[in-house]
C-alpha positions as a LaTeX table, in Angstrom:
\begin{tabular}{lrrr}
\hline
Residue & $x$ (\AA) & $y$ (\AA) & $z$ (\AA) \\
\hline
Met1 & 3.27 & 5.25 & $-8.58$ \\
Val2 & 0.89 & 7.78 & $-9.00$ \\
Asn3 & 0.54 & 7.16 & $-11.79$ \\
Val4 & 0.44 & 3.09 & $-11.18$ \\
Met5 & $-1.72$ & 3.99 & $-8.48$ \\
Asn6 & $-4.31$ & 6.85 & $-11.44$ \\
Glu7 & $-4.92$ & 3.69 & $-13.70$ \\
Ile8 & $-5.64$ & 1.37 & $-10.80$ \\
Ile9 & $-8.83$ & 4.65 & $-10.32$ \\
Glu10 & $-9.40$ & 4.31 & $-13.10$ \\
Lys11 & $-9.19$ & 0.43 & $-14.22$ \\
Ser12 & $-11.78$ & 0.23 & $-10.57$ \\
Val13 & $-14.71$ & 3.09 & $-11.86$ \\
Gln14 & $-14.49$ & 1.47 & $-15.66$ \\
Phe15 & $-14.79$ & $-2.30$ & $-12.94$ \\
Arg16 & $-17.53$ & $-0.32$ & $-11.45$ \\
Val17 & $-18.99$ & 0.80 & $-14.20$ \\
Ala18 & $-19.09$ & $-2.68$ & $-16.40$ \\
Ala19 & $-20.52$ & $-4.37$ & $-13.60$ \\
Leu20 & $-23.86$ & $-2.69$ & $-14.75$ \\
Ser21 & $-24.11$ & $-3.04$ & $-17.61$ \\
Pro22 & $-26.29$ & $-6.36$ & $-18.92$ \\
Arg23 & $-24.22$ & $-6.28$ & $-22.12$ \\
Ile24 & $-21.23$ & $-7.05$ & $-20.04$ \\
Thr25 & $-20.74$ & $-10.78$ & $-19.51$ \\
Ser26 & $-18.92$ & $-12.47$ & $-16.54$ \\
Asp27 & $-15.69$ & $-12.89$ & $-18.24$ \\
Arg28 & $-14.86$ & $-9.41$ & $-18.69$ \\
Leu29 & $-15.21$ & $-8.31$ & $-14.96$ \\
Tyr30 & $-12.95$ & $-11.56$ & $-14.61$ \\
Val31 & $-10.26$ & $-9.45$ & $-16.86$ \\
Leu32 & $-10.96$ & $-6.51$ & $-15.53$ \\
Gln33 & $-10.05$ & $-6.89$ & $-11.92$ \\
Ser34 & $-7.14$ & $-9.16$ & $-12.79$ \\
Glu35 & $-6.08$ & $-6.34$ & $-14.11$ \\
Ile36 & $-6.83$ & $-4.36$ & $-11.52$ \\
Gln37 & $-4.88$ & $-6.78$ & $-9.47$ \\
Glu38 & $-1.42$ & $-6.88$ & $-10.96$ \\
Leu39 & $-2.01$ & $-2.88$ & $-10.77$ \\
Gln40 & $-1.71$ & $-3.75$ & $-7.46$ \\
Arg41 & 0.39 & $-5.80$ & $-7.54$ \\
Gln42 & 2.73 & $-3.55$ & $-9.44$ \\
Leu43 & 2.43 & $-1.01$ & $-6.70$ \\
Leu44 & 3.01 & $-3.28$ & $-4.21$ \\
Lys45 & 6.08 & $-3.84$ & $-5.21$ \\
Ile46 & 7.19 & $-0.40$ & $-5.65$ \\
Lys47 & 5.67 & 0.70 & $-2.02$ \\
Leu48 & 8.72 & $-2.86$ & $-1.24$ \\
Ser49 & 10.84 & $-1.16$ & $-2.25$ \\
Cys50 & 10.95 & 2.26 & $-1.05$ \\
Arg51 & 10.53 & 0.39 & 2.49 \\
Glu52 & 13.64 & $-1.31$ & 1.88 \\
Leu53 & 15.04 & 1.79 & 1.50 \\
Val54 & 14.05 & 3.04 & 4.13 \\
Thr55 & 14.78 & 0.73 & 6.47 \\
Thr56 & 18.62 & $-1.03$ & 5.49 \\
Ser57 & 19.52 & 3.09 & 5.43 \\
Phe58 & 17.59 & 4.65 & 8.15 \\
Thr59 & 20.17 & 5.60 & 11.08 \\
Asp60 & 18.61 & 4.35 & 14.74 \\
Lys61 & 18.49 & 8.18 & 15.20 \\
Gln62 & 16.77 & 8.89 & 11.30 \\
Trp63 & 13.79 & 5.95 & 13.33 \\
Glu64 & 13.57 & 8.32 & 16.98 \\
Asn65 & 13.13 & 11.93 & 14.80 \\
Phe66 & 10.77 & 9.92 & 12.40 \\
Ala67 & 9.01 & 8.58 & 15.97 \\
Phe68 & 8.77 & 12.20 & 17.09 \\
Val69 & 7.54 & 13.30 & 14.06 \\
Val70 & 4.77 & 10.77 & 13.60 \\
Ala71 & 4.16 & 11.06 & 17.73 \\
Asp72 & 1.45 & 13.73 & 16.90 \\
Asn73 & $-0.31$ & 11.77 & 14.11 \\
Pro74 & $-2.39$ & 9.25 & 16.89 \\
Lys75 & $-2.80$ & 6.70 & 14.17 \\
Leu76 & 0.65 & 6.48 & 13.13 \\
Ser77 & 1.80 & 7.04 & 16.81 \\
Ser78 & $-0.24$ & 4.53 & 17.86 \\
Leu79 & 1.65 & 1.87 & 14.69 \\
Met80 & 4.77 & 3.10 & 15.24 \\
Ser81 & 4.22 & 1.27 & 19.49 \\
Gln82 & 2.90 & $-1.14$ & 18.09 \\
Val83 & 6.02 & $-1.27$ & 15.57 \\
Ser84 & 8.04 & $-1.19$ & 18.31 \\
Ser85 & 6.75 & $-3.39$ & 20.68 \\
Leu86 & 6.44 & $-5.85$ & 17.49 \\
Asp87 & 10.26 & $-5.71$ & 17.32 \\
Thr88 & 10.95 & $-6.20$ & 20.72 \\
Asp89 & 9.13 & $-9.62$ & 20.87 \\
His90 & 11.09 & $-10.69$ & 17.86 \\
Ile91 & 14.51 & $-10.65$ & 19.65 \\
His92 & 13.98 & $-12.21$ & 22.27 \\
\hline
\end{tabular}
């Protein structure tokens, strides 16, 4: 996963540099952007496989412990609250 993330960063820098060069064609920029998007799809695929592993293997107790751990982080705590309400909405 880290390798793909690093490659995305490298390609993004290449794109920004190329975009400033008058010698680089629009077609080349399209190709670079497509390469970045493909890497982003690969990264998403990896993240979703990790998500699936967690969502299918965590016990209720592990979810409670996770919620406790992220409670001190306002952003994560807020996300957990939204997930809880989303889960409750879909149950009914």
